[in-house]
C-alpha positions in Angstrom: 75.7 212.2 -13.0 75.5 214.2 -9.3 76.6 217.2 -8.4 76.9 219.1 -5.4 75.0 222.8 -5.2 74.2 225.0 -2.7 71.1 227.5 -2.4 72.1 230.6 -0.9 68.2 231.6 0.4 67.7 228.9 2.5 71.4 227.3 3.1 70.5 223.7 1.8 73.3 222.3 0.1 71.8 219.6 -2.5 73.3 216.6 -4.3 71.8 217.0 -7.6 71.7 214.6 -10.7 72.4 216.8 -13.9 73.4 215.8 -17.3 77.2 215.3 -17.9 78.9 217.7 -19.9 80.7 217.5 -22.9 84.0 218.1 -23.7 84.5 221.9 -25.0 88.0 223.1 -27.3 90.4 223.4 -24.8 89.4 221.4 -21.9 89.3 218.3 -20.0 86.8 215.8 -19.0 87.2 214.3 -16.5 85.8 211.6 -14.0 86.5 212.7 -10.2 88.2 210.2 -7.9 88.3 212.4 -4.8 87.8 216.0 -3.8 88.4 218.1 -1.2 85.7 220.4 1.1 87.7 223.6 1.4 87.1 224.2 5.1 87.2 228.1 4.8 85.3 229.2 1.4 82.5 227.0 1.4 81.8 227.5 5.2 81.4 231.2 4.4 78.9 230.0 1.5 77.1 227.1 3.9 76.8 229.8 6.6 75.9 232.9 4.6 72.8 230.8 3.2 71.8 229.8 6.6 71.7 232.9 7.5 68.7 235.3 8.0 67.6 237.8 5.5 68.9 240.8 7.9 72.2 239.0 8.3 73.1 238.6 4.7 72.1 242.0 3.9 74.7 243.2 6.6 77.1 240.9 5.4 77.2 242.3 2.0 76.3 246.1 2.0 77.9 247.0 -1.4 74.9 244.4 -2.6 72.6 246.2 -0.4 73.3 249.5 -2.0 72.8 247.8 -5.2 69.6 246.2 -4.3 68.2 250.0 -2.9 69.6 251.7 -6.6 67.5 249.1 -8.5 64.4 249.6 -6.6 64.7 253.1 -7.1 65.0 252.9 -11.1 63.4 249.8 -12.2 60.7 249.7 -9.0 60.3 247.5 -6.0 58.6 244.2 -7.5 61.1 243.4 -10.3 63.9 244.2 -8.2 62.7 241.7 -5.5 61.8 238.8 -8.6 66.0 239.4 -9.5 67.4 239.4 -5.9 65.3 236.0 -5.2 65.9 234.8 -8.5 69.9 235.3 -7.6 69.4 233.4 -4.0 67.7 230.8 -5.8 69.6 229.2 -8.4 72.0 226.6 -7.4 75.7 227.8 -6.8 78.2 225.0 -7.6 80.7 224.0 -4.6 84.3 222.9 -4.8 87.2 223.8 -6.5 90.2 221.2 -5.6 89.2 218.2 -7.6 91.6 215.0 -8.5 90.3 212.5 -11.5 91.2 210.5 -14.5 90.7 212.2 -18.1 88.1 210.5 -20.2 88.3 213.0 -23.0 90.2 215.3 -24.7 89.0 218.6 -26.4 90.0 219.8 -29.5 92.9 221.6 -29.7 94.4 219.9 -26.3 98.1 219.1 -25.9 100.0 218.1 -23.3 97.3 215.6 -21.7 95.8 212.3 -22.8 92.9 210.2 -21.9 93.6 208.1 -18.8 96.1 210.6 -16.9 95.2 211.2 -13.3 94.8 215.2 -13.1 94.6 218.0 -10.4 92.2 220.8 -11.2 89.8 223.1 -10.2 86.6 221.3 -11.0 83.5 221.0 -8.7 82.4 218.6 -6.4 80.7 216.4 -9.3 81.0 213.0 -10.7 82.3 214.7 -14.0 83.9 217.8 -14.4 84.9 219.8 -17.8 87.6 222.2 -16.9 90.2 224.4 -19.1 93.0 223.1 -19.5 95.0 225.8 -17.8 93.4 224.9 -14.6 94.8 221.0 -14.7 98.0 219.5 -13.9 98.9 216.3 -13.9 99.4 214.1 -10.7 102.9 212.2 -10.2 102.6 208.5 -9.9 103.3 207.9 -6.7 100.9 210.4 -5.0 97.4 209.0 -3.7 94.1 210.9 -5.1 93.6 212.4 -1.3 97.2 213.9 -1.3 96.7 215.4 -4.6 93.4 216.4 -4.2 95.2 219.3 -1.6 96.8 220.9 -4.8 94.5 223.5 -5.2 94.6 224.8 -1.5 98.3 224.6 -1.2 99.0 226.6 -4.4 96.5 229.5 -2.4 99.1 229.1 0.5 102.1 229.2 -2.2 100.9 231.7 -3.8 100.6 234.1 -0.8 104.4 233.1 -0.2 105.6 233.9 -3.5 104.5 237.5 -3.1 105.9 237.5 1.2 109.1 236.4 -0.8 110.5 235.0 2.2 114.6 234.0 2.1 116.5 231.5 4.0 116.7 232.2 7.5 113.9 234.6 7.6 111.7 234.8 10.4 107.8 234.5 8.9 104.7 234.4 10.8 101.8 232.7 9.6 98.4 233.9 11.5 95.5 231.2 11.1 96.4 227.6 10.7 93.8 226.1 8.9 94.3 224.2 5.6 96.1 226.7 3.9 98.2 228.0 7.2 99.2 225.0 7.9 100.5 224.2 4.6 102.2 227.5 4.5 104.0 226.2 7.3 105.6 223.3 5.4 105.9 225.4 2.4 107.9 228.2 4.7 110.1 225.6 6.4 110.8 224.0 3.1 112.1 227.4 2.1 114.7 227.4 5.2 112.6 230.3 7.3 112.0 230.1 11.1 108.5 229.8 11.3 105.6 231.1 14.1 102.0 229.7 14.2 99.3 231.3 15.3 95.8 230.0 16.1 93.2 229.4 18.8 92.9 226.1 18.4 95.2 224.0 20.4 95.0 220.8 18.0 96.0 223.2 15.0 98.7 224.3 17.3 100.5 221.0 18.0 100.0 220.1 14.0 102.0 223.3 13.7 104.4 222.2 16.0 104.7 219.0 14.0 105.7 220.3 10.9 108.6 222.5 12.6 106.8 225.6 13.9 107.0 227.5 16.8 103.1 227.7 18.0 101.4 230.5 19.5 97.9 229.0 21.3 96.0 232.5 21.8 93.4 230.1 23.7 95.8 230.0 26.6 96.8 233.4 26.5 100.1 233.3 24.8 101.4 236.3 23.6 102.5 236.6 19.6 104.5 239.7 20.1 106.4 238.1 23.0 107.2 235.1 20.7 108.1 236.8 17.8 110.5 239.0 19.4 112.1 236.0 21.1 112.6 234.2 17.8 113.8 237.2 15.6 116.2 238.3 18.5 114.5 241.4 19.5 114.4 243.0 15.9 111.0 241.9 14.8 110.1 238.9 12.2 110.7 239.8 8.5 107.1 238.7 7.2 103.8 237.6 8.3 101.4 235.5 6.2 98.1 236.2 7.4 95.6 232.9 6.0 93.1 233.9 8.9 89.3 234.4 8.4 87.7 237.0 10.6 85.9 240.2 10.5 88.3 241.6 13.2 91.2 244.3 12.1 93.5 242.9 14.9 95.0 240.1 12.8 96.7 242.7 10.3 97.3 245.0 13.4 99.0 242.3 15.3 100.9 241.7 12.1 102.3 244.8 11.9 103.6 245.8 15.4 105.4 242.1 15.5 107.3 243.2 12.0 110.6 244.5 11.8 111.3 247.9 9.9 110.1 247.6 6.3 108.5 244.1 7.1 106.1 242.7 4.7 102.6 241.3 5.2 100.5 239.5 2.8 96.7 238.6 3.3 96.0 235.5 1.9 92.6 234.8 4.2 89.8 237.1 5.0 90.1 239.8 7.8 89.0 243.0 8.4 90.8 246.2 6.9 90.6 249.1 9.1 93.9 250.0 9.0 96.1 252.1 11.5 98.6 254.3 9.4 100.6 254.4 12.7 101.5 250.5 12.8 102.8 250.8 9.7 103.9 254.2 9.1 107.3 254.4 11.3 107.9 250.7 10.0 107.4 251.8 6.4 105.3 248.2 6.3 104.2 246.8 2.8 101.0 245.0 2.5 99.8 243.1 -0.3 96.5 240.9 -0.7 97.3 237.4 -2.4 94.8 236.6 -5.4 94.0 232.8 -5.1 96.1 230.3 -6.9 98.4 232.5 -8.7 98.6 234.8 -12.2 95.9 234.2 -14.1 93.4 233.5 -12.0 90.3 235.7 -13.3 91.8 236.0 -16.5 89.2 234.8 -19.1 92.1 234.7 -21.6 94.0 232.5 -19.6 91.4 230.4 -17.9 88.9 229.6 -20.5 90.9 230.5 -23.9 93.9 229.0 -22.9 96.6 231.9 -23.9 99.5 230.9 -21.7 101.6 233.9 -20.1 105.1 233.4 -21.8 107.3 231.8 -18.8 110.1 234.6 -19.3 107.8 237.0 -18.4 105.4 235.2 -15.9 107.4 232.5 -14.3 104.6 230.8 -12.0 101.1 230.5 -13.3 97.7 229.2 -11.6 98.9 226.1 -13.6 102.5 226.3 -12.8 101.7 226.6 -9.1 99.5 223.3 -9.4 102.6 221.4 -10.8 104.9 222.9 -7.9 102.9 221.6 -5.1 102.1 218.0 -6.5 106.2 218.0 -7.0 107.3 219.0 -3.7 104.2 216.5 -2.1 105.7 214.0 -4.3 109.2 214.5 -2.6 107.5 214.6 0.8 108.1 218.2 1.3 104.7 218.8 2.1 102.2 216.2 4.4 98.8 216.7 4.1 97.9 213.0 5.6 97.4 214.6 9.1 95.5 217.4 7.9 92.8 214.6 7.1 90.2 214.4 9.6 86.7 213.5 7.9 86.2 211.1 4.9 82.8 210.8 3.4 81.6 208.7 0.1 80.4 211.3 -2.4 76.4 209.8 -2.1 76.3 211.2 1.5 77.9 214.9 0.8 75.7 216.8 2.5 76.1 215.2 5.8 79.9 216.4 4.9 78.3 220.0 4.6 76.2 219.9 7.5 79.8 219.1 9.3 80.6 222.5 8.3 78.5 224.5 10.6 78.2 222.0 13.4 80.3 222.4 16.8 82.5 219.1 15.9 85.8 219.8 15.1 87.6 219.3 11.4 90.3 220.4 9.0 90.6 218.1 6.0 86.9 216.9 4.6 87.5 214.4 2.0 84.9 213.0 -0.6 85.9 210.0 -2.4 84.0 208.8 -5.8 82.2 205.6 -7.0 80.0 204.9 -9.7 79.4 203.3 -13.3 81.2 205.8 -16.0 78.8 205.2 -18.3 76.0 205.9 -16.2 77.5 209.2 -15.2 78.1 210.3 -19.1 74.7 210.5 -20.0 74.2 214.3 -21.4 70.5 214.5 -21.2 68.0 213.8 -18.3 64.4 213.5 -18.3 62.8 215.7 -16.0 59.7 213.9 -15.8 57.5 216.6 -17.2 54.9 215.1 -19.8 53.5 217.3 -22.5 51.0 216.6 -25.1 52.5 217.8 -28.5 49.5 219.1 -31.2 50.0 220.0 -34.5 50.7 223.8 -34.8 51.8 224.0 -31.3 55.1 225.7 -31.0 57.4 222.7 -29.7 60.8 224.8 -27.8 64.2 223.6 -27.4 65.6 226.6 -25.3 69.8 226.6 -25.9 71.1 228.4 -22.9 70.6 229.0 -19.3 72.1 231.7 -17.8 70.6 234.6 -15.6 68.9 236.6 -18.3 67.2 233.0 -19.8 66.4 232.0 -16.4 64.9 235.4 -14.8 63.3 237.0 -17.7 63.0 234.6 -20.9 61.8 231.5 -19.9 59.3 232.6 -17.9 57.9 234.5 -20.5 57.9 231.7 -22.7 56.0 229.6 -19.9 53.3 232.1 -19.7 52.5 231.3 -23.6 51.1 228.2 -25.2 54.3 226.6 -26.4 55.3 223.3 -24.9 58.3 223.9 -22.9 60.4 220.4 -24.9 64.0 220.5 -24.0 66.3 223.1 -22.6 70.2 222.8 -23.1 73.2 224.6 -21.8 77.0 223.7 -21.7 76.5 223.2 -17.6 74.3 221.0 -16.3 72.9 222.5 -13.5 71.1 225.4 -15.2 69.2 223.1 -17.5 68.1 221.2 -14.5 67.2 224.1 -11.9 65.4 226.1 -14.7 63.6 222.7 -16.3 62.2 221.6 -13.2 61.4 225.3 -12.6 59.2 225.9 -15.5 58.2 222.2 -17.1 60.5 221.0 -19.3 60.6 217.4 -20.3 64.3 217.0 -20.7 67.8 218.7 -19.5 70.5 218.3 -21.9 74.4 219.6 -22.2 74.3 218.6 -25.5 72.8 221.4 -28.0 72.9 219.3 -30.9 70.3 216.7 -29.7 68.3 220.1 -29.7 68.6 221.1 -33.4 68.3 217.6 -34.9 65.2 216.7 -32.6 62.2 216.1 -34.5 59.8 217.1 -32.0 61.1 220.3 -31.6 59.9 222.8 -34.1 61.2 225.9 -32.6 64.8 227.2 -31.3 65.3 229.8 -28.9 68.9 231.1 -28.5 70.7 232.7 -25.7 74.2 231.6 -25.6 77.3 234.0 -25.7 76.7 236.4 -28.5 79.3 235.2 -30.9 77.3 231.8 -30.8 74.4 233.4 -32.1 75.2 233.4 -35.6 76.2 229.6 -35.6 73.0 228.5 -34.4 70.5 230.8 -36.4 72.5 229.1 -39.5 72.1 225.6 -38.4 68.2 226.3 -36.9 67.9 227.5 -40.8 69.2 224.1 -42.1 66.8 222.5 -39.8 64.0 224.4 -41.1 63.1 225.6 -37.4 61.3 228.3 -36.4 64.1 230.9 -34.3 63.9 233.4 -31.2 67.7 234.5 -30.9 68.2 236.9 -28.1 70.1 239.9 -29.5 72.5 240.2 -31.3 71.5 238.2 -34.2 75.3 238.3 -34.9 78.4 239.8 -34.3 80.1 240.6 -37.7 78.6 241.7 -41.5 79.8 238.5 -43.0 77.9 236.4 -40.7 74.3 238.9 -41.3 75.2 237.9 -44.9 75.3 234.3 -44.5 72.1 234.2 -42.3 70.3 236.2 -45.0 72.0 233.6 -47.7 70.5 230.8 -46.1 67.0 232.4 -45.1 66.7 233.4 -49.1 67.6 229.7 -49.9 65.1 227.8 -47.7 62.6 230.0 -49.8 58.8 229.2 -49.1 60.1 226.8 -46.6 62.0 229.5 -44.4 61.2 228.9 -40.8 59.9 232.7 -38.6 62.8 234.3 -37.2 62.7 236.6 -34.3 65.7 238.6 -32.6 64.4 239.2 -28.9 63.9 243.7 -29.4 61.2 243.2 -26.6 61.1 246.9 -26.5 59.1 247.4 -29.4 56.6 245.3 -27.7 56.3 247.2 -24.5 52.5 248.9 -23.8 54.0 252.4 -23.3 56.2 252.0 -27.0 52.9 250.8 -28.5 51.2 253.4 -27.0 53.8 256.1 -28.5 53.5 254.3 -31.6 50.3 254.6 -32.2 50.2 258.3 -31.3 53.1 259.1 -33.8 51.4 257.0 -36.7 49.0 259.8 -36.8 51.2 262.0 -38.1 53.5 261.8 -41.0 56.3 264.7 -40.2 59.8 263.4 -39.3 60.4 262.6 -36.0 63.5 263.5 -34.0 65.1 261.3 -31.2 66.9 261.6 -28.0 67.6 258.2 -26.3 69.3 258.3 -23.5 71.1 255.0 -22.0 72.6 255.4 -18.5 74.3 251.9 -19.3 76.5 251.6 -16.5 79.9 250.6 -16.2 81.1 247.1 -16.9 84.7 245.5 -16.4 87.1 245.7 -19.6 88.2 241.6 -19.0 83.8 240.7 -19.0 83.0 238.8 -21.9 80.4 241.1 -23.3 83.5 243.3 -23.5 85.4 241.2 -25.6 84.7 241.9 -29.5 85.3 238.3 -30.3 82.6 236.8 -27.7 80.8 239.5 -26.7 80.8 241.7 -29.8 81.0 244.6 -27.6 77.9 246.6 -26.4 76.8 248.7 -29.0 76.4 245.6 -31.0 75.2 243.7 -27.8 72.7 246.1 -26.3 72.7 249.4 -28.5 71.2 247.5 -31.0 67.8 247.4 -28.8 67.6 251.6 -29.3 68.3 251.7 -32.8 65.9 249.0 -33.4 63.5 250.9 -31.5 63.7 254.0 -33.4 63.4 252.0 -36.8 60.1 250.8 -35.3 58.5 254.2 -33.9 59.7 255.9 -37.7 58.1 253.2 -39.0 60.9 254.3 -42.0 63.9 252.4 -43.4 67.2 253.5 -42.4 69.6 255.6 -44.3 72.8 256.0 -42.6 74.1 255.3 -39.3 77.2 257.2 -37.3 78.7 257.1 -34.2 81.0 259.1 -32.2 83.1 257.3 -29.2 84.3 259.3 -25.9 87.9 260.8 -26.9 91.0 258.7 -26.8 92.1 259.6 -23.4 95.0 257.0 -20.6 92.0 257.3 -18.2 89.2 255.3 -20.4 89.8 252.0 -21.5 86.8 251.3 -23.1 86.0 253.6 -25.3 82.8 252.3 -27.3 80.3 252.0 -24.6 80.7 255.8 -23.9 79.7 257.0 -27.6 76.6 258.9 -29.4 75.1 257.2 -32.1 73.5 259.4 -35.0 70.5 257.6 -36.9 69.1 258.9 -40.2 66.1 257.5 -41.5 64.4 257.5 -45.3 61.2 259.4 -44.2 63.7 262.6 -42.9 63.6 261.8 -39.2 67.0 261.1 -37.4 67.6 259.7 -33.8 70.4 259.9 -31.5 71.5 257.3 -28.8 73.8 258.6 -26.0 74.6 255.2 -24.9 77.2 255.9 -21.6 78.7 254.0 -19.3 80.2 256.4 -16.9 77.1 257.8 -15.3 75.6 256.5 -11.7 74.1 253.7 -11.2 71.5 255.2 -9.0 69.8 257.4 -12.2 67.5 256.0 -14.7 68.7 253.8 -17.1 66.6 254.5 -20.0 64.8 257.9 -21.5 63.7 258.1 -24.7 62.1 261.7 -25.9 60.3 262.4 -28.8 59.5 266.0 -30.8 57.3 265.5 -33.7 54.7 268.1 -34.9 54.8 270.6 -32.2 54.5 267.9 -29.1 56.7 265.7 -27.3 56.6 262.2 -25.7 58.7 261.3 -22.6 59.3 257.6 -21.6 61.4 257.6 -18.3 62.3 254.0 -17.7 59.4 252.2 -19.3 57.7 253.2 -16.0 56.3 256.8 -16.6 54.9 258.0 -20.0 53.9 261.8 -20.7 52.5 263.7 -23.5 53.4 267.5 -23.9 50.9 268.9 -26.7 49.1 265.7 -27.6 45.6 266.1 -28.1 43.5 263.8 -25.6 46.9 262.5 -24.4 49.2 263.5 -21.4 50.1 260.5 -19.1 50.3 257.2 -19.2 52.3 255.5 -16.1 52.8 251.9 -14.5 53.2 250.4 -11.4 56.2 248.2 -12.2 58.5 248.3 -15.0 57.8 246.6 -18.3 60.3 246.3 -21.5 57.8 244.3 -23.0 59.3 241.0 -23.0 56.2 238.7 -21.9 54.6 240.7 -24.8 57.3 239.6 -27.0 57.2 236.2 -26.5 53.4 236.1 -26.9 53.5 237.5 -30.4 56.1 234.9 -31.4 54.5 231.9 -30.3 51.2 233.3 -31.7 52.5 233.8 -35.1 53.9 230.0 -34.9 50.5 228.4 -34.1 48.1 231.0 -35.8 50.4 231.0 -39.5 51.2 234.7 -39.2 54.8 236.3 -40.2 57.2 237.2 -38.0 56.4 239.8 -35.3 59.3 241.8 -37.0 59.7 241.3 -40.8 63.1 239.7 -41.4 64.3 242.5 -43.6 63.9 244.8 -40.6 66.0 242.6 -38.4 68.9 242.4 -41.2 68.5 246.2 -41.6 68.3 247.0 -38.0 71.6 244.2 -37.3 73.6 245.6 -40.2 73.0 249.2 -38.4 73.9 248.1 -34.9 77.4 246.3 -36.3 78.0 249.4 -38.5 77.8 251.9 -35.7 80.6 250.0 -34.2 83.0 249.8 -36.6 85.5 252.9 -37.7 84.1 255.2 -39.8 86.3 254.2 -43.0 84.7 250.9 -42.5 81.1 251.4 -42.3 
């Protein structure tokens, strides 16, 4: 199937051939009939991509600050590599899609195969969308009309926040797609409406829909019009749907409002507000978030947990349903808003229009194609490989940011054959597959596990799926490299251990991506510490950086939390440097306080070892990002080793050793993957013994448990 992507590095819009997605639990698989290009959001993305590096930096000063901080802590080359990778990764475009349901995922109710639905799916021949982001299209609506439903929901949500009442005078600033739909919604609500824009044709459309238009290009004064239409009292509210860097729309809105008027920002404007404009009138100002309640809430959007209607009357989905109903009743007319139609195969031409001087408003993409052809879940990337006996033949499951930027490049530098790359969404496998020379890209992970040619599986998916894939790969007798963690629960660890033992002499190699122990500086520390048999003490300070509470890694069910998901690295590293089994693990979280949302990402973990060594991991997510992320200090036999962020190693009191500094940070990823592949191809044992992997994984899970359950 084909899908539209944007390259943010050079601004190129691509129509890429990718594997079709598979329906997942709680989703609908939809064959697209029509989609609408967002003249505002998508134009900004295209313009950003086509801008030079200086303009890109000027438009995102917060990102520039992050880059500078990363250079200070990680070094120039790793930072440039991360920025380049981020900009080069294809970005899917589009969020207003209408099509036919061709498959219903497990657990879905209320939808059937053959239903015509509106969704926030991308511009793609096939989309897989969670049901809370879908709504059935009334039978009397055309697909082209329904395609405006998501954009109309953005307007509706802004109006819901504005809360206009019948007879009030409301201004709409910015008469693009959202603004012109908002005009109609406000008229349907019994309001007097003033529409403001610099485009005469848009002003004429607003007048057609019943608004009093103000053409700023002709020098018309919106303040005079507002005063006249409101009887000199000032307007009741202003809905700003414009996109501009100027502060003027907000300032102008404040000046035309009555006392205690309301201003709602739906678009993008400058926000340097004048206190004087707001103070005397006691104005209220609020920003509207997209389609409505549920937006950016993973529990609602991805997991399908709806808000009770008695407490949250209008959600994203219910807003979709509302605008579709209003369209079916003739209260919203979008036909005059359509200025261009393109066949989907010519979509790049439509995106050229966004940065041209030609006037446009609603740009419709219409789809056609053979359903059987578009439903292929695998794509031949035309990379040929000679598969020899004893070679490691890799199938990679997962194509996220870390996999594409770090892990897959590391494997590509080994002698392994890169056979297949899989992910639930087809863009990642195709992009990284072509970049690194895989033979096949697929959205069917099961085909990787069942392939007779693939003998090694690399698992780099979300944490909650790791144990499942590890167990299936053991049953298939495939070697396994799983990005940490191995599993999220002690029961999962037990199951993996049992399955591994059941395999007996046929058990495959299992490796967890504990890469730090393979760092050249850690290898040097290991050599120095091995020369002395006295117990060691470790202080590992991790400036982990804050991650929002709603991020998937913080979710106990999908990410497991940051101790299991990341602090396992540091427990493993101390286990490696001591060379001794873990005797006990204890952790103390930051105190229970209303100011602290997540406690277990601000923790001190103490580990004791059978040889008498002890180690403390200070894992803190409440520090400054400009401070280096990791520092390890080892005290041993009257000497000290200090490692700063895998760049600077300093020895104190060591005979013949004082320092080992690197030009660029090296956390051992390349050495880690090389050691794993060498073990497979040369018949060696796993670079990390299986018992050690199980031991460290259990310790990390116990460190995250309440004291009584450890």
